N, C-alpha and C positions, 0 to 999 in steps of 0.2 A: 786814324783820328781827324776831323777837319781843324782841328787844335793844333795840330802837326803842322798842316797845312799853310794855313794863316799866320803860323810864327817862322816857318819856313821861308815862305815869301817876304819878308820883312829883315830880318835875321838869323839867317840858317845856322850860327854859331849857337845862338839862345835858343833854337828847333833842337840842337842836338844834348846841348845841358839837359834842358826841360826833360825830355825823351829820356836820361839818365836817371836823373832824380826822379821822375815818377817811376820808371824800372825798379830804382831801388826800393822807394816807398810801400810799391806796389806786392814784391817779393816778400818786403817781409812780413805782410799780412801769413805768407806760407806758417812762420811760425807762431805769430801770436794775432790771430785771425780779432781776438776784440779791442785791438789796440785802436783803430776808429772808435769815434765820440757814436755816440747816438744824435743821431740829424736834428737841430733845433727847435726846429719847425715841424717836424713830425716822430716826437719823442715815443710816440704809441706805435709807428710802424717800425716793422722787425730788421730794418737798415739800420745799416752807419755809413760812416764817411773817412775818408783823408782827404788833406785839405791839402795840394800841391800846387801854392799861386802859380799863378791865381785860377785856378780850378777846382771845382770840387768833386770827388771819384766816389759815388754813391754806388756801396757793396751789399751784399747781403751772405749771411753763410748758412750755407743748407748741407749739414753734417762735414765731410771731409772738401767741400765743394765750395768756390767763394765764386759767386758772382757778383763782376762789376755789372752793375743796372743801368746806368747814368752819369753822362758827364756834364756837370755845368760849370759855366765861367760864374767867378766869385759874386760879380754883379748883376748875377742873370737870379730871379727870384723864384724856386722850383714851387711847379702848383702840386707835384709830387711826383717821388723820382721812379 
């Protein structure tokens, strides 16, 4: 993931903490797939998001599978996930 490389180049310890936090939150989706919120900019789409500051992880639930479809920096305005 480009975000990890960017963080690691400046602050390796921060990259490790970010990765641990991201893994923790994304793994929680295995138990609670609908715990992420509907994407405010696109409430009509079948996607949800979890925010792991400063990034937004967009995902879709398909049966038993959770697909992470995009990762955006919080300052970016997505055209469509």
